[in-house]
C-alpha positions in Angstrom: -210.6 8.0 -127.2 -207.9 5.5 -127.4 -208.7 1.9 -126.7 -205.2 1.5 -125.4 -205.9 3.3 -122.1 -209.1 1.3 -121.6 -207.1 -2.0 -122.1 -204.4 -0.8 -119.7 -206.9 0.2 -117.0 -208.8 -3.1 -117.4 -205.6 -5.1 -117.0 -204.7 -3.2 -113.8 -208.2 -3.7 -112.4 -208.1 -7.4 -113.1 -204.7 -7.6 -111.4 -205.9 -5.4 -108.5 -203.0 -3.0 -109.1 -204.4 0.1 -107.4 -200.9 1.8 -107.2 -200.4 1.5 -111.0 -203.8 3.1 -111.6 -203.1 5.9 -109.1 -199.6 6.5 -110.7 -201.2 6.6 -114.1 -203.8 9.1 -113.0 -201.1 11.3 -111.3 -198.9 11.3 -114.4 -201.9 12.2 -116.7 -202.9 15.0 -114.2 -199.3 16.4 -114.3 -199.2 16.3 -118.0 -202.6 18.1 -118.3 -201.5 20.7 -115.9 -198.2 21.2 -117.8 -200.0 21.6 -121.1 -202.5 24.1 -119.6 -199.7 26.3 -118.4 -198.0 26.5 -121.8 -198.7 29.3 -124.3 -198.1 29.8 -128.0 -200.0 26.8 -129.2 -203.5 25.5 -128.9 -203.2 22.4 -126.6 -207.0 22.0 -126.1 -207.2 18.7 -128.2 -204.4 16.8 -126.2 -205.7 18.3 -122.9 -209.2 17.0 -123.8 -207.8 13.5 -124.6 -205.8 13.4 -121.4 -208.9 14.5 -119.3 -210.9 11.7 -121.0 -208.1 9.2 -120.1 -208.3 10.4 -116.5 -212.0 9.7 -116.4 -211.4 6.2 -117.6 -208.7 5.7 -115.0 -210.9 7.0 -112.2 -213.7 4.6 -113.4 -211.2 1.8 -113.1 -210.3 2.9 -109.6 -214.0 2.9 -108.8 -214.4 -0.6 -110.1 -211.4 -1.7 -108.1 -212.9 -0.2 -105.0 -216.2 -2.0 -105.7 -214.5 -5.3 -106.4 -212.4 -4.9 -103.2 -215.6 -4.3 -101.1 -217.3 -7.3 -102.6 -214.2 -9.5 -101.9 -214.1 -8.2 -98.3 -217.7 -9.2 -97.9 -217.1 -12.7 -99.3 -214.1 -13.3 -97.1 -215.6 -12.0 -93.9 -217.8 -15.1 -93.6 -214.8 -17.4 -94.2 -213.0 -18.3 -90.9 -209.7 -18.6 -92.9 -210.1 -15.0 -94.2 -207.7 -13.5 -91.6 -205.0 -16.0 -92.4 -205.6 -15.5 -96.2 -205.5 -11.7 -95.8 -202.3 -11.8 -93.8 -200.7 -14.1 -96.5 -201.9 -11.8 -99.3 -200.4 -8.7 -97.6 -197.1 -10.4 -96.7 -196.0 -10.9 -100.4 -195.1 -14.4 -99.5 -196.7 -17.5 -101.2 -199.6 -18.8 -99.1 -198.0 -22.2 -98.6 -194.8 -20.6 -97.2 -196.8 -18.2 -95.0 -198.8 -21.0 -93.5 -195.8 -23.0 -92.4 -193.7 -20.0 -91.3 -193.9 -19.0 -87.6 -196.0 -15.9 -86.9 
């Protein structure tokens, strides 16, 4: 298996980029499906490689889910967690979010 896909998945997990991982999985799934429907050539090797990549991507999504659950548990005890969560989802820097009217 290619180390490249592992490095890409690890980077997306570190960045918390779930959408990129889901997009990557979707694209790999479409590619595998396309290759499975073709005839005239033995595509079993590339299909196997793509399916291995999908397993790595899904493991990354699982890690991201576990990390998100642990983060949610840590911030639940913090009285500032609601403000921090709102700032994180607003796509606005925290310092601007805290001084802007709600």
